[in-house]
N, C-alpha and C positions, 0 to 999 in steps of 0.2 A: 737587387744584385744584378750586375751586368751579365749578359749572355756570353758564352764562350765564342770567340771569333776563330773560325777554322782556317782562314787565309788572311793573316794580319796585314800583309803587304797590299793585297787587293782592297781590303777594307780601308786602309789609309789613303790609297790612291783615289778611291771612289768618294770617300767622305770629304776630303780636302781638295780634290782636283789637282793633285800633284803627281809627278812621274818619279817612281823609285827605280834605281838600277842596282844590279848585283855588284857587290863589293868583293873584297879579296877572299872571303870565306864562303862556302857553298850556301849558307842560309842568311847572310848579312846583306841588307839592302840599305842604300843611302839615297837621300834626296833633300830638297829644301825643307826647312823646318816650318810646319804650318802652325806651330803653337806660339811660343814667345818671341820668335825671330821674324814673324810676319812674312814668311816665305823667302827670307834672304838666304843667299848661298845655295849651292846645289849639292853639297855633300856633308852638311852639318847634322842632319837628322838620320839616325840609324835605327833600323827595325830588324830584329832577328826573327825570321819566319818560324823556325822550329820552337823557340822559346815563347814567342808572342810578346816580347817586351820591346820598348823603344827608349831612346836616349838622344838628347841633342847636346852636342859637345860645345855649343855656344851659350844657349840660355839655360842649360841644365835640366830642362824638362825630362822627366823619366817616369816609367811605370809600365803597365801592361796595356796592350792595345784594347783589350776588352773593357778596360776602365774608361776609354774614350767614348764608348758607345752612348752612355747616358750621363755620367757624372762629371765629365770635364767640361767646364764652361768655355767653349771655343767660339770664335767668330764664325759666321756663316760663310759658305763658299762665295757668295756674292760680295761680302765684306772683304774677304781675302783678295778677290780679283780687283776690287776697287783700290785696295792698298798697293797692289803691284803697279797699277796704272799711274798712281801719284808719284 
């Protein structure tokens, strides 16, 4: 079972090396999707800090941030950086 993430936005930023920014509501942050979109776009990936969930409006990835801790098979930070360079 995944551990509870107390600061989901900071966890996402640290794990995937992306920058999230505050959106229109007080606890909604947006940034590039580190999952199925390979970092494309800067406002497709949404994270709700209070609820701890995420959703990408392009690739459709969704769930809770604490699920990303162990169970989500994601590329490493180095792989994501390499994809951006290409």
